[in-house]
C-alpha positions, 0 to 999 in steps of 0.5 A: 484446559488445552485440547491438543487438536485445536488451533486459533488462526489470527487474521491480520493482513490476510483477510480471505478463506482461500489459499491462505497459508496459516489457515491451510496449516491449521486445517491440515493439523487440527480437528477444530479451528477458530479464527479471530481478528483484532482491531488493533487499538495501538494502530487505530487510536492514532488515526482518530482525528477528533474525539468529538466525532467519528473519524472517516478512515476508508481503510478501517471501513474497508477492513470492517466490511471485509471481515463482515464477509468472512464472518458470514462465510464462516457462520454458513460453515458452522463457525464464525469470526471472533472479533475484538477491539483492543491490544492484540498483546492482550486479546490473543493470549486471552482468547487462546486461553479461553478457547483452550487451543494448543496453538495460535497460527499467523502469517508473517508480517515484516515491519519491525513493530509487528515483529516485536508485537508477535514476539511478545505474544509468542512469549506470553503464549509460551508461558501458557503452554500454547504454541505460536507458528508463523508462515510466509504468505504475503510474498512469494520470496521473503527475507533472504530467500533470493540472494546474489551469487555471493550470498548477499542481499540485493539492493538493485532491482533488475538483478533481483528480479532476474534471480527471483524469476530463476528461483521460481518454481511451480510449488511457490505458486501452488494454492494452499488448500483451505477446504475444511472438513465438516464441522472443522470450523468450530462454533464460537462459544456463546460467552465469546461470541460478541459479534463485530464491534461497530465502526462507531464504537471504535470511533470511526464511521462509514465512508462509502468506499464500497461504492467504488472499491467493493471490499473482501475477496468478493470485491477483489475477485470482481476487480481481478476478473475485469483486469484480466480482460485487459491485462495484455494491454497493461504496458500501453495504458499503465502510465496514463491516469485518464484511462483504465490501464492499471489493475486497481488491485493494490488495496485488496492485495494490501489486506490479503483479500486476494492471494499474491500467489494467485496473481503471480501465477496468472501473470507468470502463465500469461508472460510465458504465453507471450503477453507483454502486459502480463510481463510488465505487471509481473515485474510490478508484483516483483517490485513489491517482494523487493521492497518487503525484502529490503525492509526485512533486511534493513529494519532501520528504515522504519526509523525514518532514515535514508537507505543511503546514509549520505542522503540524510545530510541533505538540508531540506526547506523548513520554517513557515514557508516550507509549511505553507508550500507543503500545505499547498501540495497537500491541498492540490493548490500548487499551480501545477495542474497535474500535480494538483489533480493527483492530490485531489484524486488522493484526497477524494478517494484514497487512491492515486495512480502510480505514475502520479505518485512519482510525479507528486513525490518528485515535485515535493522533494525536488521542486519544493525542496521538502523532506520526503518523510513529510510526503511519506507520512501524508501518503501513509495517512491517506492511501487506501493501499498504504503499505510501509515497505512500498511507500517508504521505497517509493518515496526514497526512490523519488528523492534519490535516497533509497536503494536503486533510486532514480539519480539525484539529478533526474528531476521531473518537469511537472509540465512536460510530464503532464503533456506526456501522460495526460496529453488531452488534459482529461485527468486534469479536467476530471479533478480540476473543473475550473480548468475544463474550458482551457485548450488541450495545450493550455491546460498543462500550464495555465500561467503561460496562457494568454489573457484572452483564452483565460478570460474566455474560460472564465479563469482569473489566476490567483482567484479561480486557480493558483499561480505556480508556487515555485518556478520549476527551472529555478527550483531545479537549480536549487535542488542540484545545489541542495543535493551537492552533499551527495554529489561525490557519491552519486555522479552520472555515468 
């Protein structure tokens, strides 16, 4: 039997108990509130690599530890987190019925598959006489809240950013109140309190991610406090992967362990005070909103098509050679040190510096001539902070097929990028110890290094480190020919 003043908040990518819109509404409007999280089998099952042994997926482990924190916090307040492993289309309506709640509250998700899932659940709940409400939470502005002067959707970032900033009000950044009254977090009925399923029971295992990426709001807050001590220098260090120049907050933000309103509020306040670092960081946060907006208004992008349809006419490399080169790219064995070091960073930690994401993406598409969708899928599998809209936007930017992308004729030279952004080779040495004895000059292009220096460093190219799998200058010429199908619609100024 439904109680009209009770609600269930279904957590998804909003894993925190503060400044959380759906939770705020639930606490304001109901006497008793439960919270639930579902380990979604439809998402997790495809991640399992081998049925015979647990899969080491850092993201699943990170989420698991985050919800463990939430459950502990809720139990101190008299409640608890109801956790299930299954299909949310079945789990959420069943839980809502068993709890007897009047409504289920969530925060909006913008991926087409998630929108379809929520619509199906809302329909099932409606048949049970239970309401379903969705709120904006993971962005500042969504869908068509920021439009051009002619009321159309933006496709270029800078005018979008200017309109975004012009529209911003203090109320957009105000924290959503989430302080419960005594006893408002309802105790979980004993028959429904099944605890948190173990990673192993779901086919996964611990990964040790907490040793370098502390999970939950606690971990996110620690990282944020540390970043704020150096945010004013963000514009100086953000392009150099060997130094601590970026925020490292992307994974916590991805899973909602930090509030986007809190981050933007801090960045905007410091921007107004004259901090160039905060100004540039705020711009990066607005890029995140921009890509969410693009996906919301162009859901076809989730089907693997280019934002610019003409670019789907490009003929990418295929066959055995393409697969071999793609494998070398994935394994960090291309013969280009900065590209390889970046891939080792990703494979070892699930993280890749943003400047390096652009470099390796350009290399895959414009040096190897391999479809950007291959790289997009690899990042989707390995990045701790994988977010479809930003990942898709980034890959289409690098391959020139997306909105406001770099022009097709802009092709990063991996050697000069290395010389510019890792001038002393510190990052390369960290991830490719075989090259650590080379000079700062030679480490960027070992194949151009003299035999004496290579021998002194104990390096035999082809044995200790690969020879380049392509010649950049030749690959550049081939890329310009490859992109000739779009040249008529994308010419230089």
